[in-house]
N, C-alpha and C positions, 0 to 999 in steps of 0.2 A: 249796556247787560251789564260787562265784567265789573267798570267802571266801578258801579253801583253798588256791585256786588265785593271786590274791592272795599269801599269807603264801609259797606257793614263789617266787615268784616277787621276792618282795622278802627275799627267801633269799639269790639270788645277788649279792645284795649288798654280801653277807658278806667278803668274800676267800676268804681260808684256812677260816675257819670257815662258809661260805657250804655247804658239801657235806657237810659234819657235820649242819647246819641245815634243811637240802631234804632229806636220807636218814632225817634224825630224821622232819617230819613226814611224809614220807610212811608212814613205820611207823605213825606216829600215826593216819592215814586209814582204813588198814588195821586195827588192834587195835581201833580206836574201831568202824568197822564192825561187827568179831566179837563187841569182848564190852563196848562200851561204855567213853567217855572216861576216866571215874575210874579205870579198872581201868587203860585203855591210858598214862595218865600216870603212874601209879606205878607201872608194869614198863618202861619207858620211862626213868623216871627211875632205878631201877637198874641196867638197863643201861649208865645213862651214867657212875653212879659205879663202879660197876665198870670197866671201860675207864678214867677217867681214874686209877682205880689205879695201872691200867700207863702209862699216857702222864705222869702227874706222875713215876713210879721208874726211866722212861727218859730225864726231863730229868735225876733226879741223878745218872744215870750218865751223862752226856753226850754218849747216843745221841740221834740227827734221827730225828723219830718227826712222824704224819702224828697228827692226833685223829683223833674215832673218826667210823666209816663203819658207815652201819645198813643192815638185810636185814627183812624181815619174815622172820618164821620162821624165818632163821641166828641173828639176832642180832648182833652190832657187832665191830669189833677195829677196830684201833691196826694201824697200816705202821710197821716199822720200816725206815729208810732204810738204815743201817748195820746189819750182822748182830753179837753182843754177841762179843767180841774174847777171854771163857776161858766159863766153864761158870754160874760162877758170876752171873754177871752177868746170865746168861740166866734162871736160877731167882728173882734178886733183883726181875727187872721182871715179869717169870710169878706169881709169888709175892704181887705186891700186888693183881692183878687180885681173884684169891677173898680175900683178907685184905679189903678197905677194900671189895667187893661185899660183905660178909658184917655188916659196921658197917653201912654203906647197909640190909641186909635188919634189924637186930634194930634199930636205930634204928623205920623202919616197924613191927615185931609189939610193940614197948613201945610205940607210939603206939597199937596195937592193941589190945594189952590193956585201957591206960588208957580208951580211948573202947568199949570193945566191940562192934569192928567189923568184921564179919565180911569188909569188904571189906578195908581194912585188911589182914586176916587171910593173905586170901587173895595180897593182894600180894607181902608180907612171908614166904606159904609159895614164892613163884615164883621171888622172890630167894634164900632157902635152898638149891632145888633147882637153881636154876641154877646156884651157884658149886658146889655138891656134884657136879653132874652134869663139870661144869668141870675137876675132881682127879681125872680116870678118868686113869692114868697110861700114855697114851700120846697124841702128837702129831698132831694141832696143835693139842690142850685143852692146858690152864696145867699139868694135873696132870704132862703129858707135859714139858714145857720143865723143871719143881721136881723131878724124878724123875730127867732128865737129870744131875744135880749129883753123884750115886750111881753110875749106871752108866745106858746107852742099852739094855742090855739089857732091865733093868725095865720098859719099854716094852713085853716078850714080857706079864709080868701083867696089860694090860689091855686086851689081845685076849680073853679070855675075857667080858672085863667088859661088854667089845662088843654080843660075837656073844649073850649072852645079852639084853640089853638089844633088839635086832636081833630076837629072836626073842619078845622079850615084847610089843615094841609097834614094830611095821618104817615107819620113816618114813624120808623122802629127807635126814633132815638126818644122821641118823644112819648112812647111805649112805655119804654125802660125807665126810664125816669120815672113814669107811672105807677109801673112797676113799685122799685126804688122807693117809694112813698110812701107806701100802706101799712110801713111797719111804723114807721114817724105819727105819719098822722093815726091810725089807732094807740098811740103814744097819747096824742095830741087827746082825743076824745074820754081817754080815762087820764088825765093832765089831774092832780090836785094839789093844788097848790098851798093847801097846809099840811103838806105830807110832806117830811123834816125833811129828805135826801132833795126835795123841789125845793124848800125853802132856803138851803145852802146852795144851791147849783141857781138858784135863779137869783139869787139876793141882791137888787143891783138899786142903787139912789137912783130919786125918778126925774133928776135932773139928766142922770146919764144915761136913761130911757131915752126922752125925748130930744140930749143931741144926735143917740145914735137914729132916732126916727126920724128925725129931723134931714140928718145926712143921709138916710134914706132916701127918703122922698124925691130930694133935689138932688137926687146922683138918677135918677129911675126917673125922673122929668124933663132932666138936663138930655141923658139917652135919648128918651124919645123922642124930642125936637132936635139932637143931630143925623139921630137912624133912617126920621123923616124928610130932614131939610137935605143929605145927603145924595137920600135913594132920588128924590126931585130935579135935584141939581144934576144926576145920574141920569137920568132921562131925559132931562134939555138937551145934554151934552151931545145924548145920541141922537134923539127928533131934528140938533141942528146939523 
């Protein structure tokens, strides 16, 4: 315990990165107490990879952005200090997290298959599920920000999915996400495509909409297959 406090106080010396290190260490301690340190390190590592996808994409588009902040059982996030000026930028930054996060989970999956490690497969499964869950088309999840390029009204497709999850496996996190989604859903309900501010923000060529739509559907399908396949593989290993 003393060494943990030493690490936490040491993290405060790292300036802007101190908050990231501090919250990462707290999350590591919580997950370690429940799942063991090996799984905790792997899971937090994949969270970090996902968030750094957003971070790098925001930097590429010239947006001032904070380093990731971690909260146990909620996940992690970056904070944009300025909002994107158009919906394509918003979709680009949102898409980078699931894309890079999926690549990270794939790397762990390949490592787990190569070494026949159930632990690594479990970590990979968590990564696939995390990124798949984030593609639900409802704000503030990445899927909501990605599909806004097609129309904010698509967010209503995410409502039955969120309700189904709440009924299947109620959790404080899902309830929190549902509450946070309410202002955006209200905005989508009153969305007027002819309003000048909406025409300026959502003005995107149809080809670009189709490209983002195809990317979203392809990534969602891939993650659904990998989540289910990895889960089946873990169950088979446990049964064996």
